[in-house]
C-alpha positions in Angstrom: 113.2 122.6 160.5 115.6 120.9 162.7 114.6 117.6 161.0 115.5 119.1 157.5 118.9 120.3 158.7 119.5 116.8 160.1 119.0 115.2 156.7 120.9 117.5 154.9 124.0 117.1 157.2 123.6 113.1 157.1 125.3 111.8 154.3 126.3 108.5 153.0 129.2 106.7 154.9 132.6 107.2 153.0 133.0 103.4 152.2 129.4 103.1 150.6 129.1 101.7 147.1 125.4 102.1 146.7 125.5 104.6 143.8 127.9 102.6 141.8 125.7 99.5 140.9 122.5 101.7 140.0 124.0 103.1 136.7 123.8 99.5 135.2 120.3 99.1 136.7 119.2 102.6 135.1 120.9 102.0 131.7 119.6 98.4 131.0 116.0 99.3 130.7 116.9 102.4 128.5 119.1 100.2 126.1 116.4 97.8 125.8 113.8 100.3 125.1 115.9 101.8 122.3 116.4 98.1 120.8 112.7 97.6 121.0 112.1 101.0 119.1 114.6 100.4 116.8 113.3 96.9 115.5 109.7 97.8 115.9 109.3 101.3 114.5 112.6 102.6 112.7 113.9 99.6 110.9 110.4 98.9 109.3 110.2 102.6 108.3 113.6 102.7 106.6 112.6 99.3 104.8 109.3 100.7 103.5 111.3 103.8 102.4 113.8 101.9 100.6 111.2 99.9 98.7 109.4 102.7 97.8 112.6 104.4 96.5 113.5 101.3 94.4 109.8 101.5 93.0 110.0 105.1 92.1 113.5 104.4 90.1 112.1 101.3 88.4 109.2 103.3 86.9 108.7 103.3 83.2 106.8 104.7 80.5 103.3 103.1 80.5 103.3 102.4 84.0 100.0 103.1 86.0 100.2 105.1 89.3 98.4 107.1 91.7 99.7 110.4 93.3 99.6 111.4 96.8 96.6 113.5 96.0 94.6 110.6 94.6 94.7 111.3 90.9 95.3 108.0 88.7 97.5 108.3 85.6 99.7 106.4 83.2 103.3 107.7 82.8 104.0 109.1 79.4 107.5 110.6 80.2 110.1 110.1 82.9 113.1 112.8 83.9 115.2 112.7 86.9 112.6 114.5 89.5 109.5 114.3 87.9 107.2 112.4 85.6 104.4 113.3 83.0 101.2 111.7 83.8 98.3 111.4 81.6 95.1 111.5 83.7 92.6 110.8 80.9 91.3 112.9 78.1 93.7 115.9 77.3 94.8 116.1 80.7 98.4 116.0 81.3 100.1 116.5 84.8 103.6 117.1 85.6 104.2 115.5 89.0 107.2 115.0 91.3 108.4 111.2 91.6 108.2 111.6 95.4 104.5 112.2 95.2 103.9 108.7 93.4 102.4 105.7 95.1 101.7 102.3 93.8 98.4 101.6 91.7 96.7 98.6 93.7 94.8 98.0 90.8 97.8 97.2 88.5 99.5 95.2 91.1 96.8 92.7 91.4 96.6 92.4 87.6 100.5 91.5 87.7 
């Protein structure tokens, strides 16, 4: 118990600058970590999202697409937030634009 009280009462000398330089040493690795996360995770994801938004806005009647659920179809009608797909036969589907993916088969032919 005596040793613990001695350690508590012992403080840093008044003229010590030990704590002032440590803030930069602590902040630099954190800033570097943020920069790495930005360039390797955040920025590529934003670019991919921007490309998909441009793709969805450039869709036109007759394009082949795939939905997130795996349904292949051809666009028959386009509105602001949704498209009408012809899934084959007499099947017509109303699908939200955000659920559309690029058809890899149509990319290979282009």
